[in-house]
mmJSON file of the N, C-alpha and C atoms, coordinates in Angstrom:
{"data_MODEL":{"atom_site":{
"group_PDB":["ATOM","ATOM","ATOM","ATOM","ATOM","ATOM","ATOM","ATOM","ATOM","ATOM","ATOM","ATOM","ATOM","ATOM","ATOM","ATOM","ATOM","ATOM","ATOM","ATOM","ATOM","ATOM","ATOM","ATOM","ATOM","ATOM","ATOM","ATOM","ATOM","ATOM","ATOM","ATOM","ATOM","ATOM","ATOM","ATOM","ATOM","ATOM","ATOM","ATOM","ATOM","ATOM","ATOM","ATOM","ATOM","ATOM","ATOM","ATOM","ATOM","ATOM","ATOM","ATOM","ATOM","ATOM","ATOM","ATOM","ATOM","ATOM","ATOM","ATOM","ATOM","ATOM","ATOM","ATOM","ATOM","ATOM","ATOM","ATOM","ATOM","ATOM","ATOM","ATOM","ATOM","ATOM","ATOM","ATOM","ATOM","ATOM","ATOM","ATOM","ATOM","ATOM","ATOM","ATOM","ATOM","ATOM","ATOM","ATOM","ATOM","ATOM","ATOM","ATOM","ATOM","ATOM","ATOM","ATOM","ATOM","ATOM","ATOM","ATOM","ATOM","ATOM","ATOM","ATOM","ATOM","ATOM","ATOM","ATOM","ATOM","ATOM","ATOM","ATOM","ATOM","ATOM","ATOM","ATOM","ATOM","ATOM","ATOM","ATOM","ATOM","ATOM","ATOM","ATOM","ATOM","ATOM","ATOM","ATOM","ATOM","ATOM","ATOM","ATOM","ATOM","ATOM","ATOM","ATOM","ATOM","ATOM","ATOM","ATOM","ATOM","ATOM","ATOM","ATOM","ATOM","ATOM","ATOM","ATOM","ATOM","ATOM","ATOM","ATOM","ATOM","ATOM","ATOM","ATOM","ATOM","ATOM","ATOM","ATOM","ATOM","ATOM","ATOM","ATOM","ATOM","ATOM","ATOM","ATOM","ATOM","ATOM","ATOM","ATOM","ATOM","ATOM","ATOM","ATOM","ATOM","ATOM","ATOM","ATOM","ATOM","ATOM","ATOM","ATOM","ATOM","ATOM","ATOM","ATOM","ATOM","ATOM","ATOM","ATOM","ATOM","ATOM","ATOM","ATOM","ATOM","ATOM","ATOM","ATOM","ATOM","ATOM","ATOM","ATOM","ATOM","ATOM","ATOM"],
"id":[1,2,3,4,5,6,7,8,9,10,11,12,13,14,15,16,17,18,19,20,21,22,23,24,25,26,27,28,29,30,31,32,33,34,35,36,37,38,39,40,41,42,43,44,45,46,47,48,49,50,51,52,53,54,55,56,57,58,59,60,61,62,63,64,65,66,67,68,69,70,71,72,73,74,75,76,77,78,79,80,81,82,83,84,85,86,87,88,89,90,91,92,93,94,95,96,97,98,99,100,101,102,103,104,105,106,107,108,109,110,111,112,113,114,115,116,117,118,119,120,121,122,123,124,125,126,127,128,129,130,131,132,133,134,135,136,137,138,139,140,141,142,143,144,145,146,147,148,149,150,151,152,153,154,155,156,157,158,159,160,161,162,163,164,165,166,167,168,169,170,171,172,173,174,175,176,177,178,179,180,181,182,183,184,185,186,187,188,189,190,191,192,193,194,195,196,197,198,199,200,201,202,203,204,205,206,207],
"type_symbol":["N","C","C","N","C","C","N","C","C","N","C","C","N","C","C","N","C","C","N","C","C","N","C","C","N","C","C","N","C","C","N","C","C","N","C","C","N","C","C","N","C","C","N","C","C","N","C","C","N","C","C","N","C","C","N","C","C","N","C","C","N","C","C","N","C","C","N","C","C","N","C","C","N","C","C","N","C","C","N","C","C","N","C","C","N","C","C","N","C","C","N","C","C","N","C","C","N","C","C","N","C","C","N","C","C","N","C","C","N","C","C","N","C","C","N","C","C","N","C","C","N","C","C","N","C","C","N","C","C","N","C","C","N","C","C","N","C","C","N","C","C","N","C","C","N","C","C","N","C","C","N","C","C","N","C","C","N","C","C","N","C","C","N","C","C","N","C","C","N","C","C","N","C","C","N","C","C","N","C","C","N","C","C","N","C","C","N","C","C","N","C","C","N","C","C","N","C","C","N","C","C","N","C","C","N","C","C"],
"label_atom_id":["N","CA","C","N","CA","C","N","CA","C","N","CA","C","N","CA","C","N","CA","C","N","CA","C","N","CA","C","N","CA","C","N","CA","C","N","CA","C","N","CA","C","N","CA","C","N","CA","C","N","CA","C","N","CA","C","N","CA","C","N","CA","C","N","CA","C","N","CA","C","N","CA","C","N","CA","C","N","CA","C","N","CA","C","N","CA","C","N","CA","C","N","CA","C","N","CA","C","N","CA","C","N","CA","C","N","CA","C","N","CA","C","N","CA","C","N","CA","C","N","CA","C","N","CA","C","N","CA","C","N","CA","C","N","CA","C","N","CA","C","N","CA","C","N","CA","C","N","CA","C","N","CA","C","N","CA","C","N","CA","C","N","CA","C","N","CA","C","N","CA","C","N","CA","C","N","CA","C","N","CA","C","N","CA","C","N","CA","C","N","CA","C","N","CA","C","N","CA","C","N","CA","C","N","CA","C","N","CA","C","N","CA","C","N","CA","C","N","CA","C","N","CA","C","N","CA","C","N","CA","C","N","CA","C","N","CA","C","N","CA","C"],
"label_alt_id":[null,null,null,null,null,null,null,null,null,null,null,null,null,null,null,null,null,null,null,null,null,null,null,null,null,null,null,null,null,null,null,null,null,null,null,null,null,null,null,null,null,null,null,null,null,null,null,null,null,null,null,null,null,null,null,null,null,null,null,null,null,null,null,null,null,null,null,null,null,null,null,null,null,null,null,null,null,null,null,null,null,null,null,null,null,null,null,null,null,null,null,null,null,null,null,null,null,null,null,null,null,null,null,null,null,null,null,null,null,null,null,null,null,null,null,null,null,null,null,null,null,null,null,null,null,null,null,null,null,null,null,null,null,null,null,null,null,null,null,null,null,null,null,null,null,null,null,null,null,null,null,null,null,null,null,null,null,null,null,null,null,null,null,null,null,null,null,null,null,null,null,null,null,null,null,null,null,null,null,null,null,null,null,null,null,null,null,null,null,null,null,null,null,null,null,null,null,null,null,null,null,null,null,null,null,null,null],
"label_comp_id":["MET","MET","MET","LYS","LYS","LYS","PRO","PRO","PRO","ASN","ASN","ASN","MET","MET","MET","GLY","GLY","GLY","THR","THR","THR","ALA","ALA","ALA","ASP","ASP","ASP","ARG","ARG","ARG","ILE","ILE","ILE","ILE","ILE","ILE","ARG","ARG","ARG","VAL","VAL","VAL","LEU","LEU","LEU","LEU","LEU","LEU","ALA","ALA","ALA","ALA","ALA","ALA","VAL","VAL","VAL","PHE","PHE","PHE","ALA","ALA","ALA","TYR","TYR","TYR","LEU","LEU","LEU","TYR","TYR","TYR","PHE","PHE","PHE","SER","SER","SER","GLY","GLY","GLY","THR","THR","THR","VAL","VAL","VAL","THR","THR","THR","GLY","GLY","GLY","THR","THR","THR","LEU","LEU","LEU","GLY","GLY","GLY","LEU","LEU","LEU","ILE","ILE","ILE","LEU","LEU","LEU","VAL","VAL","VAL","ILE","ILE","ILE","LEU","LEU","LEU","GLY","GLY","GLY","GLY","GLY","GLY","VAL","VAL","VAL","PHE","PHE","PHE","VAL","VAL","VAL","LEU","LEU","LEU","THR","THR","THR","SER","SER","SER","LEU","LEU","LEU","VAL","VAL","VAL","SER","SER","SER","PHE","PHE","PHE","CYS","CYS","CYS","PRO","PRO","PRO","LEU","LEU","LEU","TYR","TYR","TYR","THR","THR","THR","ILE","ILE","ILE","VAL","VAL","VAL","GLY","GLY","GLY","LEU","LEU","LEU","ASN","ASN","ASN","THR","THR","THR","CYS","CYS","CYS","PRO","PRO","PRO","THR","THR","THR","LYS","LYS","LYS","LYS","LYS","LYS","PRO","PRO","PRO"],
"label_asym_id":["A","A","A","A","A","A","A","A","A","A","A","A","A","A","A","A","A","A","A","A","A","A","A","A","A","A","A","A","A","A","A","A","A","A","A","A","A","A","A","A","A","A","A","A","A","A","A","A","A","A","A","A","A","A","A","A","A","A","A","A","A","A","A","A","A","A","A","A","A","A","A","A","A","A","A","A","A","A","A","A","A","A","A","A","A","A","A","A","A","A","A","A","A","A","A","A","A","A","A","A","A","A","A","A","A","A","A","A","A","A","A","A","A","A","A","A","A","A","A","A","A","A","A","A","A","A","A","A","A","A","A","A","A","A","A","A","A","A","A","A","A","A","A","A","A","A","A","A","A","A","A","A","A","A","A","A","A","A","A","A","A","A","A","A","A","A","A","A","A","A","A","A","A","A","A","A","A","A","A","A","A","A","A","A","A","A","A","A","A","A","A","A","A","A","A","A","A","A","A","A","A","A","A","A","A","A","A"],
"label_entity_id":["1","1","1","1","1","1","1","1","1","1","1","1","1","1","1","1","1","1","1","1","1","1","1","1","1","1","1","1","1","1","1","1","1","1","1","1","1","1","1","1","1","1","1","1","1","1","1","1","1","1","1","1","1","1","1","1","1","1","1","1","1","1","1","1","1","1","1","1","1","1","1","1","1","1","1","1","1","1","1","1","1","1","1","1","1","1","1","1","1","1","1","1","1","1","1","1","1","1","1","1","1","1","1","1","1","1","1","1","1","1","1","1","1","1","1","1","1","1","1","1","1","1","1","1","1","1","1","1","1","1","1","1","1","1","1","1","1","1","1","1","1","1","1","1","1","1","1","1","1","1","1","1","1","1","1","1","1","1","1","1","1","1","1","1","1","1","1","1","1","1","1","1","1","1","1","1","1","1","1","1","1","1","1","1","1","1","1","1","1","1","1","1","1","1","1","1","1","1","1","1","1","1","1","1","1","1","1"],
"label_seq_id":[1,1,1,2,2,2,3,3,3,4,4,4,5,5,5,6,6,6,7,7,7,8,8,8,9,9,9,10,10,10,11,11,11,12,12,12,13,13,13,14,14,14,15,15,15,16,16,16,17,17,17,18,18,18,19,19,19,20,20,20,21,21,21,22,22,22,23,23,23,24,24,24,25,25,25,26,26,26,27,27,27,28,28,28,29,29,29,30,30,30,31,31,31,32,32,32,33,33,33,34,34,34,35,35,35,36,36,36,37,37,37,38,38,38,39,39,39,40,40,40,41,41,41,42,42,42,43,43,43,44,44,44,45,45,45,46,46,46,47,47,47,48,48,48,49,49,49,50,50,50,51,51,51,52,52,52,53,53,53,54,54,54,55,55,55,56,56,56,57,57,57,58,58,58,59,59,59,60,60,60,61,61,61,62,62,62,63,63,63,64,64,64,65,65,65,66,66,66,67,67,67,68,68,68,69,69,69],
"pdbx_PDB_ins_code":[null,null,null,null,null,null,null,null,null,null,null,null,null,null,null,null,null,null,null,null,null,null,null,null,null,null,null,null,null,null,null,null,null,null,null,null,null,null,null,null,null,null,null,null,null,null,null,null,null,null,null,null,null,null,null,null,null,null,null,null,null,null,null,null,null,null,null,null,null,null,null,null,null,null,null,null,null,null,null,null,null,null,null,null,null,null,null,null,null,null,null,null,null,null,null,null,null,null,null,null,null,null,null,null,null,null,null,null,null,null,null,null,null,null,null,null,null,null,null,null,null,null,null,null,null,null,null,null,null,null,null,null,null,null,null,null,null,null,null,null,null,null,null,null,null,null,null,null,null,null,null,null,null,null,null,null,null,null,null,null,null,null,null,null,null,null,null,null,null,null,null,null,null,null,null,null,null,null,null,null,null,null,null,null,null,null,null,null,null,null,null,null,null,null,null,null,null,null,null,null,null,null,null,null,null,null,null],
"Cartn_x":[97.695,97.574,96.342,95.453,94.297,94.692,94.321,94.639,94.01,94.782,94.252,94.554,94.88,95.17,94.26,93.663,92.815,93.628,92.962,93.632,94.272,93.576,94.126,95.386,95.363,96.512,97.709,97.453,98.521,99.137,98.292,98.788,99.634,99.171,99.921,101.293,101.348,102.623,103.591,103.086,103.955,104.457,103.602,104.027,105.083,104.885,105.882,107.214,107.158,108.381,109.104,108.356,108.971,109.631,108.974,109.551,110.82,110.792,111.981,113.129,112.842,113.884,114.454,113.595,114.069,114.977,114.547,115.352,116.723,116.764,118.038,118.93,118.387,119.213,119.556,118.846,119.212,120.266,120.527,121.536,121.0,119.69,119.093,119.217,118.965,119.09,120.165,121.184,122.291,122.56,123.505,123.927,122.924,122.908,122.05,120.572,120.181,118.781,118.357,119.24,118.94,118.739,119.592,119.451,118.167,117.836,116.598,115.397,115.41,114.304,114.197,115.33,115.304,114.75,115.181,114.68,113.19,112.764,111.343,110.53,111.071,110.411,110.275,111.3,111.227,110.157,110.051,109.009,107.632,107.495,106.22,105.814,106.767,106.456,106.084,106.844,106.569,105.191,104.855,103.548,102.42,102.689,101.673,101.418,102.466,102.314,101.523,101.7,101.0,99.714,99.429,98.218,98.1,99.214,99.198,100.261,99.855,100.787,100.761,101.877,101.906,101.622,102.029,101.786,100.292,99.546,98.101,97.465,97.975,97.45,97.665,98.846,99.162,98.275,98.084,97.299,95.805,95.424,94.013,93.346,94.127,93.572,93.279,92.305,91.988,91.368,92.101,91.6,91.066,91.09,90.575,89.046,88.376,86.908,86.404,85.314,84.735,83.931,83.986,83.231,81.883,80.839,79.493,79.123,78.526,78.19,77.037],
"Cartn_y":[98.615,97.663,97.996,97.048,97.206,96.779,97.568,97.161,95.812,94.955,93.662,93.345,94.39,94.222,95.113,94.533,95.29,95.995,96.804,97.592,96.708,95.704,94.815,94.118,93.673,93.008,93.954,95.189,96.181,96.489,96.612,96.902,95.74,94.524,93.345,93.297,93.601,93.579,94.636,95.828,96.888,96.502,95.925,95.486,94.383,93.43,92.374,92.949,93.924,94.561,95.263,95.898,96.563,95.539,94.41,93.349,92.811,92.564,92.065,93.052,94.339,95.368,95.413,95.343,95.351,94.148,92.967,91.767,91.875,92.456,92.57,93.636,94.821,95.922,95.819,95.0,94.769,93.668,92.976,91.924,90.57,90.452,89.177,88.159,88.602,87.742,88.356,87.585,88.102,87.174,87.56,86.729,86.703,85.597,85.445,85.535,84.916,84.959,86.395,87.147,88.539,89.365,89.171,89.899,89.504,88.236,87.788,88.441,88.524,89.164,90.645,91.333,92.762,92.958,92.143,92.251,91.936,90.901,90.548,91.673,92.287,93.421,94.594,94.834,95.895,95.622,94.373,93.994,94.172,93.804,93.989,95.455,96.336,97.774,98.3,97.91,98.382,97.93,96.672,96.194,96.826,97.152,97.823,99.239,99.926,101.298,101.38,100.408,100.443,99.614,98.928,98.106,97.018,96.535,95.507,94.461,93.193,92.093,91.199,91.11,90.268,88.796,88.329,86.938,86.673,87.658,87.511,87.328,88.025,87.899,86.485,85.935,84.594,83.557,83.708,82.743,82.979,84.207,84.521,85.082,85.616,86.199,87.684,88.176,89.597,89.942,90.655,91.024,92.444,93.106,94.467,94.426,95.223,95.214,95.793,95.238,95.737,96.986,97.906,99.158,98.992,99.387,99.309,100.648,100.618,101.874,102.596],
"Cartn_z":[81.25,82.326,83.162,83.271,84.139,85.544,86.547,87.922,88.249,88.922,89.319,90.789,91.569,92.989,93.824,94.84,95.742,96.819,97.607,98.64,99.711,100.166,101.199,100.697,99.476,98.87,98.8,98.42,98.318,99.689,100.713,102.06,102.589,102.361,102.808,102.144,100.856,100.148,100.677,100.979,101.507,102.897,103.72,105.048,104.962,104.059,103.876,103.398,102.502,102.015,103.159,104.052,105.206,106.133,106.341,107.183,106.541,105.239,104.538,104.654,104.478,104.57,105.99,106.99,108.373,108.649,108.211,108.441,107.789,106.596,105.891,106.52,106.752,107.223,108.706,109.462,110.859,110.98,109.88,109.884,110.308,110.474,110.864,109.739,108.516,107.34,106.446,106.141,105.331,104.161,103.357,102.241,101.108,100.407,99.243,99.607,100.687,101.104,101.42,102.046,102.345,101.091,100.099,98.839,98.114,98.152,97.516,98.191,99.52,100.232,99.9,99.792,99.453,98.039,97.106,95.728,95.688,96.381,96.439,97.075,98.113,98.74,97.786,96.981,95.975,94.934,94.525,93.568,94.192,95.471,96.167,96.219,96.532,96.598,95.215,94.204,92.849,92.374,92.574,92.131,92.942,94.198,95.009,94.52,94.109,93.639,92.338,91.46,90.175,90.178,91.28,91.433,90.367,89.903,88.863,89.165,89.135,89.347,88.107,87.386,86.185,86.491,87.646,88.013,88.174,88.679,88.796,87.421,86.424,85.067,84.535,84.773,84.298,84.976,86.293,87.065,86.905,86.569,86.382,87.625,88.554,89.774,89.56,90.317,90.309,91.655,92.497,93.819,93.837,92.705,92.59,92.526,93.372,93.331,92.02,91.54,90.294,90.559,89.624,89.744,89.097,89.812,89.264,88.631,87.431,86.76,87.413],
"occupancy":[1.0,1.0,1.0,1.0,1.0,1.0,1.0,1.0,1.0,1.0,1.0,1.0,1.0,1.0,1.0,1.0,1.0,1.0,1.0,1.0,1.0,1.0,1.0,1.0,1.0,1.0,1.0,1.0,1.0,1.0,1.0,1.0,1.0,1.0,1.0,1.0,1.0,1.0,1.0,1.0,1.0,1.0,1.0,1.0,1.0,1.0,1.0,1.0,1.0,1.0,1.0,1.0,1.0,1.0,1.0,1.0,1.0,1.0,1.0,1.0,1.0,1.0,1.0,1.0,1.0,1.0,1.0,1.0,1.0,1.0,1.0,1.0,1.0,1.0,1.0,1.0,1.0,1.0,1.0,1.0,1.0,1.0,1.0,1.0,1.0,1.0,1.0,1.0,1.0,1.0,1.0,1.0,1.0,1.0,1.0,1.0,1.0,1.0,1.0,1.0,1.0,1.0,1.0,1.0,1.0,1.0,1.0,1.0,1.0,1.0,1.0,1.0,1.0,1.0,1.0,1.0,1.0,1.0,1.0,1.0,1.0,1.0,1.0,1.0,1.0,1.0,1.0,1.0,1.0,1.0,1.0,1.0,1.0,1.0,1.0,1.0,1.0,1.0,1.0,1.0,1.0,1.0,1.0,1.0,1.0,1.0,1.0,1.0,1.0,1.0,1.0,1.0,1.0,1.0,1.0,1.0,1.0,1.0,1.0,1.0,1.0,1.0,1.0,1.0,1.0,1.0,1.0,1.0,1.0,1.0,1.0,1.0,1.0,1.0,1.0,1.0,1.0,1.0,1.0,1.0,1.0,1.0,1.0,1.0,1.0,1.0,1.0,1.0,1.0,1.0,1.0,1.0,1.0,1.0,1.0,1.0,1.0,1.0,1.0,1.0,1.0,1.0,1.0,1.0,1.0,1.0,1.0],
"B_iso_or_equiv":[0.0,0.0,0.0,0.0,0.0,0.0,0.0,0.0,0.0,0.0,0.0,0.0,0.0,0.0,0.0,0.0,0.0,0.0,0.0,0.0,0.0,0.0,0.0,0.0,0.0,0.0,0.0,0.0,0.0,0.0,0.0,0.0,0.0,0.0,0.0,0.0,0.0,0.0,0.0,0.0,0.0,0.0,0.0,0.0,0.0,0.0,0.0,0.0,0.0,0.0,0.0,0.0,0.0,0.0,0.0,0.0,0.0,0.0,0.0,0.0,0.0,0.0,0.0,0.0,0.0,0.0,0.0,0.0,0.0,0.0,0.0,0.0,0.0,0.0,0.0,0.0,0.0,0.0,0.0,0.0,0.0,0.0,0.0,0.0,0.0,0.0,0.0,0.0,0.0,0.0,0.0,0.0,0.0,0.0,0.0,0.0,0.0,0.0,0.0,0.0,0.0,0.0,0.0,0.0,0.0,0.0,0.0,0.0,0.0,0.0,0.0,0.0,0.0,0.0,0.0,0.0,0.0,0.0,0.0,0.0,0.0,0.0,0.0,0.0,0.0,0.0,0.0,0.0,0.0,0.0,0.0,0.0,0.0,0.0,0.0,0.0,0.0,0.0,0.0,0.0,0.0,0.0,0.0,0.0,0.0,0.0,0.0,0.0,0.0,0.0,0.0,0.0,0.0,0.0,0.0,0.0,0.0,0.0,0.0,0.0,0.0,0.0,0.0,0.0,0.0,0.0,0.0,0.0,0.0,0.0,0.0,0.0,0.0,0.0,0.0,0.0,0.0,0.0,0.0,0.0,0.0,0.0,0.0,0.0,0.0,0.0,0.0,0.0,0.0,0.0,0.0,0.0,0.0,0.0,0.0,0.0,0.0,0.0,0.0,0.0,0.0,0.0,0.0,0.0,0.0,0.0,0.0],
"pdbx_formal_charge":[null,null,null,null,null,null,null,null,null,null,null,null,null,null,null,null,null,null,null,null,null,null,null,null,null,null,null,null,null,null,null,null,null,null,null,null,null,null,null,null,null,null,null,null,null,null,null,null,null,null,null,null,null,null,null,null,null,null,null,null,null,null,null,null,null,null,null,null,null,null,null,null,null,null,null,null,null,null,null,null,null,null,null,null,null,null,null,null,null,null,null,null,null,null,null,null,null,null,null,null,null,null,null,null,null,null,null,null,null,null,null,null,null,null,null,null,null,null,null,null,null,null,null,null,null,null,null,null,null,null,null,null,null,null,null,null,null,null,null,null,null,null,null,null,null,null,null,null,null,null,null,null,null,null,null,null,null,null,null,null,null,null,null,null,null,null,null,null,null,null,null,null,null,null,null,null,null,null,null,null,null,null,null,null,null,null,null,null,null,null,null,null,null,null,null,null,null,null,null,null,null,null,null,null,null,null,null],
"auth_seq_id":[1,1,1,2,2,2,3,3,3,4,4,4,5,5,5,6,6,6,7,7,7,8,8,8,9,9,9,10,10,10,11,11,11,12,12,12,13,13,13,14,14,14,15,15,15,16,16,16,17,17,17,18,18,18,19,19,19,20,20,20,21,21,21,22,22,22,23,23,23,24,24,24,25,25,25,26,26,26,27,27,27,28,28,28,29,29,29,30,30,30,31,31,31,32,32,32,33,33,33,34,34,34,35,35,35,36,36,36,37,37,37,38,38,38,39,39,39,40,40,40,41,41,41,42,42,42,43,43,43,44,44,44,45,45,45,46,46,46,47,47,47,48,48,48,49,49,49,50,50,50,51,51,51,52,52,52,53,53,53,54,54,54,55,55,55,56,56,56,57,57,57,58,58,58,59,59,59,60,60,60,61,61,61,62,62,62,63,63,63,64,64,64,65,65,65,66,66,66,67,67,67,68,68,68,69,69,69],
"auth_comp_id":["MET","MET","MET","LYS","LYS","LYS","PRO","PRO","PRO","ASN","ASN","ASN","MET","MET","MET","GLY","GLY","GLY","THR","THR","THR","ALA","ALA","ALA","ASP","ASP","ASP","ARG","ARG","ARG","ILE","ILE","ILE","ILE","ILE","ILE","ARG","ARG","ARG","VAL","VAL","VAL","LEU","LEU","LEU","LEU","LEU","LEU","ALA","ALA","ALA","ALA","ALA","ALA","VAL","VAL","VAL","PHE","PHE","PHE","ALA","ALA","ALA","TYR","TYR","TYR","LEU","LEU","LEU","TYR","TYR","TYR","PHE","PHE","PHE","SER","SER","SER","GLY","GLY","GLY","THR","THR","THR","VAL","VAL","VAL","THR","THR","THR","GLY","GLY","GLY","THR","THR","THR","LEU","LEU","LEU","GLY","GLY","GLY","LEU","LEU","LEU","ILE","ILE","ILE","LEU","LEU","LEU","VAL","VAL","VAL","ILE","ILE","ILE","LEU","LEU","LEU","GLY","GLY","GLY","GLY","GLY","GLY","VAL","VAL","VAL","PHE","PHE","PHE","VAL","VAL","VAL","LEU","LEU","LEU","THR","THR","THR","SER","SER","SER","LEU","LEU","LEU","VAL","VAL","VAL","SER","SER","SER","PHE","PHE","PHE","CYS","CYS","CYS","PRO","PRO","PRO","LEU","LEU","LEU","TYR","TYR","TYR","THR","THR","THR","ILE","ILE","ILE","VAL","VAL","VAL","GLY","GLY","GLY","LEU","LEU","LEU","ASN","ASN","ASN","THR","THR","THR","CYS","CYS","CYS","PRO","PRO","PRO","THR","THR","THR","LYS","LYS","LYS","LYS","LYS","LYS","PRO","PRO","PRO"],
"auth_asym_id":["A","A","A","A","A","A","A","A","A","A","A","A","A","A","A","A","A","A","A","A","A","A","A","A","A","A","A","A","A","A","A","A","A","A","A","A","A","A","A","A","A","A","A","A","A","A","A","A","A","A","A","A","A","A","A","A","A","A","A","A","A","A","A","A","A","A","A","A","A","A","A","A","A","A","A","A","A","A","A","A","A","A","A","A","A","A","A","A","A","A","A","A","A","A","A","A","A","A","A","A","A","A","A","A","A","A","A","A","A","A","A","A","A","A","A","A","A","A","A","A","A","A","A","A","A","A","A","A","A","A","A","A","A","A","A","A","A","A","A","A","A","A","A","A","A","A","A","A","A","A","A","A","A","A","A","A","A","A","A","A","A","A","A","A","A","A","A","A","A","A","A","A","A","A","A","A","A","A","A","A","A","A","A","A","A","A","A","A","A","A","A","A","A","A","A","A","A","A","A","A","A","A","A","A","A","A","A"],
"auth_atom_id":["N","CA","C","N","CA","C","N","CA","C","N","CA","C","N","CA","C","N","CA","C","N","CA","C","N","CA","C","N","CA","C","N","CA","C","N","CA","C","N","CA","C","N","CA","C","N","CA","C","N","CA","C","N","CA","C","N","CA","C","N","CA","C","N","CA","C","N","CA","C","N","CA","C","N","CA","C","N","CA","C","N","CA","C","N","CA","C","N","CA","C","N","CA","C","N","CA","C","N","CA","C","N","CA","C","N","CA","C","N","CA","C","N","CA","C","N","CA","C","N","CA","C","N","CA","C","N","CA","C","N","CA","C","N","CA","C","N","CA","C","N","CA","C","N","CA","C","N","CA","C","N","CA","C","N","CA","C","N","CA","C","N","CA","C","N","CA","C","N","CA","C","N","CA","C","N","CA","C","N","CA","C","N","CA","C","N","CA","C","N","CA","C","N","CA","C","N","CA","C","N","CA","C","N","CA","C","N","CA","C","N","CA","C","N","CA","C","N","CA","C","N","CA","C","N","CA","C","N","CA","C","N","CA","C","N","CA","C","N","CA","C"],
"pdbx_PDB_model_num":[1,1,1,1,1,1,1,1,1,1,1,1,1,1,1,1,1,1,1,1,1,1,1,1,1,1,1,1,1,1,1,1,1,1,1,1,1,1,1,1,1,1,1,1,1,1,1,1,1,1,1,1,1,1,1,1,1,1,1,1,1,1,1,1,1,1,1,1,1,1,1,1,1,1,1,1,1,1,1,1,1,1,1,1,1,1,1,1,1,1,1,1,1,1,1,1,1,1,1,1,1,1,1,1,1,1,1,1,1,1,1,1,1,1,1,1,1,1,1,1,1,1,1,1,1,1,1,1,1,1,1,1,1,1,1,1,1,1,1,1,1,1,1,1,1,1,1,1,1,1,1,1,1,1,1,1,1,1,1,1,1,1,1,1,1,1,1,1,1,1,1,1,1,1,1,1,1,1,1,1,1,1,1,1,1,1,1,1,1,1,1,1,1,1,1,1,1,1,1,1,1,1,1,1,1,1,1]
}}}
C-alpha cells in the first residue's frame, strides 16, 4: 500500500474521531447513530495510522505530498 494521505488529512481524521468518541461516551449521541459514529471514528484512526485510505484509491485522490529525488 502506497500512502495516499497527507499530514493535514491525518490530523483532521484523528480530531474527528476524538469528537465522535466524546459525543458517544458523554451520552450526547446514543443508539444506532452513536455506534455508527464510533465505528467511523475507529476507521478514521486506523486509516490515519497507516496513511492509506482505500476510498481515496477508488476515487483517485491523493493528498500525500510527492517526494522529489
